[in-house]
C-alpha positions in Angstrom: -2.8 5.2 14.9 -4.3 2.5 17.1 -1.3 0.3 16.7 0.9 3.2 17.7 -1.3 3.8 20.7 -1.1 0.2 21.7 2.7 0.2 21.5 2.9 3.4 23.6 0.7 1.8 26.2 2.9 -1.3 26.3 6.1 0.9 26.6 4.4 2.8 29.4 4.3 -0.3 31.5 0.6 -1.2 31.2 1.0 -4.1 28.8 -1.0 -6.5 31.0 -4.3 -5.0 30.1 -4.3 -1.7 28.2 -7.5 -0.6 26.4 -5.6 0.3 23.3 -3.8 -3.1 23.1 -7.0 -5.1 23.5 -8.9 -3.1 21.0 -5.9 -3.7 18.6 -6.5 -7.4 19.0 -10.1 -7.2 18.0 -9.5 -4.8 15.1 -6.6 -6.8 13.8 -8.5 -10.1 13.8 -12.1 -9.9 12.8 -12.5 -13.6 13.6 -11.5 -13.1 17.3 -14.9 -11.9 18.6 -17.0 -14.7 17.1 -14.4 -17.3 18.2 -14.5 -16.0 21.8 -18.3 -16.1 21.7 -18.2 -19.7 20.5 -15.5 -21.0 22.8 -16.3 -19.2 26.0 -19.9 -18.0 25.9 -21.5 -20.9 24.1 -22.8 -18.7 21.3 -22.1 -20.2 17.8 -22.7 -17.7 15.1 -22.6 -19.8 11.9 -20.5 -18.2 9.2 -17.9 -18.9 6.5 -15.7 -15.9 7.1 -15.4 -12.7 9.1 -14.4 -9.2 8.0 -13.9 -5.8 9.6 -16.8 -3.4 9.7 -16.9 0.3 10.2 -16.7 1.3 13.9 -18.6 4.5 13.1 -22.1 3.9 14.4 -23.3 7.5 14.2 -26.8 8.3 13.0 -28.1 11.5 11.5 -27.6 13.3 14.8 -24.3 15.3 15.1 -23.0 13.3 18.1 -20.2 10.9 17.1 -20.6 7.3 18.3 -17.8 4.8 17.7 -17.5 1.2 18.9 -14.2 -0.4 19.7 -14.4 -3.0 16.9 -17.0 -4.5 14.6 -16.9 -7.9 13.0 -19.2 -8.7 10.0 -19.9 -12.4 9.5 -20.7 -13.8 6.0 -21.7 -17.2 4.7 -20.2 -19.1 1.8 -22.3 -17.1 -0.7 -20.9 -13.8 0.8 -24.2 -12.8 2.3 -24.1 -11.1 5.7 -25.4 -13.5 8.4 -24.7 -11.5 11.6 -22.3 -9.0 13.2 -20.5 -8.6 16.5 -19.7 -5.4 18.3 -16.7 -5.8 20.6 -16.2 -3.3 23.5 -13.2 -3.3 25.9 -14.4 -1.9 29.2 -11.9 -1.5 32.0 -14.1 0.6 34.3 -17.7 1.3 35.0 -19.1 3.9 32.6 -22.8 4.7 33.0 -22.8 6.4 29.6 -22.4 3.0 28.0 -25.8 2.0 29.3 -27.2 4.5 26.8 -24.7 4.1 24.0 -24.6 0.3 23.8 -28.2 -0.1 22.9 -27.7 2.5 20.2 -24.6 0.7 18.9 -26.6 -2.5 18.5 -29.7 -0.9 16.9 -27.6 1.3 14.6 -25.6 -1.6 13.2 -28.7 -3.8 12.9 -30.4 -1.0 10.9 -27.3 -0.5 8.7 -26.6 -4.2 8.0 -30.1 -5.7 8.3 -28.9 -8.6 10.4 -28.7 -9.9 14.0 -26.1 -8.1 16.1 -24.4 -9.4 19.2 -22.6 -7.1 21.8 -19.5 -8.6 23.4 -17.9 -6.7 26.3 -14.4 -7.7 27.6 -13.6 -6.7 31.1 -10.8 -7.1 33.6 -12.4 -7.1 37.0 -15.4 -8.9 38.5 -17.0 -5.6 39.6 -17.0 -4.2 36.1 -18.3 -7.6 34.8 -21.2 -7.5 37.2 -22.1 -4.0 36.1 -21.7 -4.8 32.4 -23.9 -7.9 32.6 -26.8 -6.0 34.1 -29.8 -6.0 31.7 -30.4 -2.6 30.1 -34.2 -2.0 29.7 -35.1 0.3 26.8 -38.6 1.1 28.1 -40.6 -0.8 25.5 -42.1 -4.1 27.0 -39.5 -6.9 26.7 -37.1 -4.7 24.8 -34.0 -5.3 27.0 -30.3 -5.5 26.0 -28.2 -8.1 27.9 -24.6 -7.7 26.9 -22.4 -10.8 26.6 -19.6 -10.2 29.0 -16.2 -12.0 29.1 -13.8 -11.6 31.9 -10.1 -11.9 31.1 -9.6 -14.4 34.0 -12.2 -16.7 32.5 -10.0 -17.4 29.4 -8.3 -20.8 30.0 -4.7 -21.5 29.4 -3.7 -22.4 25.9 -0.7 -24.8 26.0 -0.6 -25.7 22.3 -0.3 -23.1 19.5 -2.4 -25.2 17.2 -5.4 -24.8 19.6 -5.8 -21.2 18.4 -7.1 -22.5 15.0 -5.6 -19.6 13.0 -6.5 -16.9 15.5 -3.2 -16.1 17.3 -4.8 -13.3 19.3 -6.5 -16.1 21.3 -3.0 -17.1 22.5 -2.1 -13.6 23.4 -5.3 -13.2 25.5 -4.5 -16.6 27.1 -1.0 -15.4 28.0 -2.5 -12.2 29.6 -5.0 -14.3 31.6 -2.5 -17.0 32.5 1.0 -15.5 32.6 3.1 -18.7 32.9 6.1 -19.8 30.9 4.4 -22.7 29.1 1.4 -20.5 28.1 3.8 -17.7 27.0 5.8 -20.3 24.9 2.6 -21.4 23.2 1.7 -17.8 22.5 5.2 -17.2 21.0 4.7 -20.1 18.7 1.2 -18.9 17.7 2.4 -15.4 16.8 5.6 -16.3 15.0 4.1 -16.3 11.5 2.7 -12.8 11.9 4.2 -9.7 10.2 7.1 -8.2 12.1 5.4 -5.0 13.4 2.4 -6.9 14.7 4.4 -9.7 16.2 6.7 -7.2 17.9 3.7 -5.6 19.6 2.3 -9.0 20.7 5.6 -10.2 22.0 5.9 -7.0 24.1 2.5 -7.7 25.5 3.4 -11.4 26.4 6.6 -10.3 28.1 4.8 -7.6 30.0 2.4 -10.1 31.5 5.2 -12.3 32.9 6.8 -11.8 36.3 10.3 -10.3 36.1 11.9 -13.7 36.8 9.8 -15.6 34.3 10.5 -12.8 31.7 14.2 -13.2 32.1 14.0 -17.0 31.8 11.7 -16.7 28.7 14.0 -14.2 27.0 17.0 -16.5 27.6 15.3 -19.7 26.6 13.3 -18.5 23.6 13.6 -15.0 22.3 17.3 -14.2 21.7 18.1 -17.7 20.6 15.3 -18.2 18.1 14.4 -17.5 14.5 11.6 -15.4 16.0 14.2 -13.0 17.4 16.0 -12.7 14.1 12.7 -12.0 12.3 11.2 -9.5 14.7 14.3 -7.8 16.1 16.8 -7.7 13.3 14.3 -6.1 10.9 14.8 -2.6 12.5 13.1 -3.4 15.8 16.2 -2.8 18.0 14.1 -0.9 20.6 12.6 -4.2 21.8 16.0 -5.8 22.1 17.3 -2.7 24.0 14.4 -3.0 26.4 15.2 -6.7 26.9 18.9 -5.9 27.5 18.0 -3.2 29.9 15.7 -5.5 31.9 18.5 -8.2 32.1 21.0 -5.5 33.2 18.6 -4.2 35.9 18.2 -7.8 37.2 21.9 -8.5 37.3 23.4 -5.2 38.4 22.9 -3.6 41.8 22.8 -0.1 40.1 22.7 0.9 36.5 25.1 3.8 35.8 25.0 6.3 33.0 28.0 4.5 31.5 26.0 1.2 31.5 23.1 2.9 29.6 25.6 4.5 27.2 27.3 1.2 26.5 24.0 -0.5 25.6 22.9 2.5 23.4 26.2 2.4 21.5 25.4 -1.0 20.0 23.4 -0.2 16.9 24.2 -3.2 14.7 21.3 -5.7 14.8 23.5 -8.8 14.8 25.8 -7.3 17.5 22.8 -6.4 19.6 21.3 -9.9 19.4 24.7 -11.3 20.4 24.9 -8.8 23.3 21.5 -9.9 24.7 22.7 -13.5 24.7 25.9 -12.6 26.5 24.0 -10.5 29.1 21.6 -13.4 29.7 24.5 -15.8 30.2 26.5 -13.4 32.5 26.8 -14.7 36.1 28.1 -11.6 37.8 28.0 -7.8 37.5 31.7 -8.0 36.3 30.6 -10.4 33.5 27.7 -8.1 32.5 30.0 -5.1 32.2 32.6 -7.2 30.3 29.9 -8.2 27.8 29.0 -4.5 27.4 32.6 -3.5 26.9 33.2 -6.3 24.3 30.1 -5.2 22.4 31.2 -1.6 22.1 31.8 -0.7 18.5 35.3 0.5 19.2 36.1 -2.8 20.9 34.7 -4.8 18.0 36.8 -2.7 15.6 39.9 -3.4 17.6 39.1 -7.1 17.6 38.7 -7.2 13.9 41.9 -5.2 13.3 43.9 -7.5 15.5 42.6 -10.5 13.7 43.4 -9.0 10.3 47.0 -8.3 11.3 49.4 -10.8 9.8 51.4 -12.8 12.3 55.1 -12.3 12.4 57.0 -15.4 11.2 58.6 -17.5 13.9 62.4 -17.5 14.1 
């Protein structure tokens, strides 16, 4: 359900920083939270591996409390050493001043280990609020959340720098939406399963400016093995969206016939070829010629004409 929600948020045009999408990053990769703490907050939680923990932090009271994500860290002997609660906070929410201490205390009581609270925010104002100490009333019993602003994540220009956590590259592309960072992120996510990689690619594309997105699509996506992997395996919706964006950039006005022509191409290979032809088109006339050539009826006519035997010359 979370993956579906993240995809809907991306399709709705909020790919740059949607709550669902960021929560998906943390829940997909349990190593993401401790790696962020190590790299950008100077907190090194020694462990051999990380695993997902239950986000249900309710107690015996009837109220339901759920964190965005929980990472449980274990040593080489598989003993729990610590845990990290990850919260994505896009706005100030005073209720969190009461629930965050509960999250930490409940998980500590459940796992009998130290617990760190990591809060990811978008704006400086929300960051200032989230960093404020939360006194619990007992002397020196104060919770100080570890807050990470998206803009503080530096650019990753080399996919190998993610050290097996491709979500770091996705976050870097959101924080630094440039072509070179997007290219590194594309390389980092290319080994992922198709459904997950498709979502991350949508996020990366959504962060780029319209011009950079078109260049990126032309230089990397429709030409690459990545495209064949993520788009040809039933993910035609992403290719259609790419085609639509290219058409919007190259046509003064999209007509219903233009939409119908794009929708008529259902074959994955033909759709990939169409995206390439649209990206190479230099004029509105060339765009519509590519659409016409990709129409199933036009392709059938072409195949039929090629199959007809030529009359012998006299």
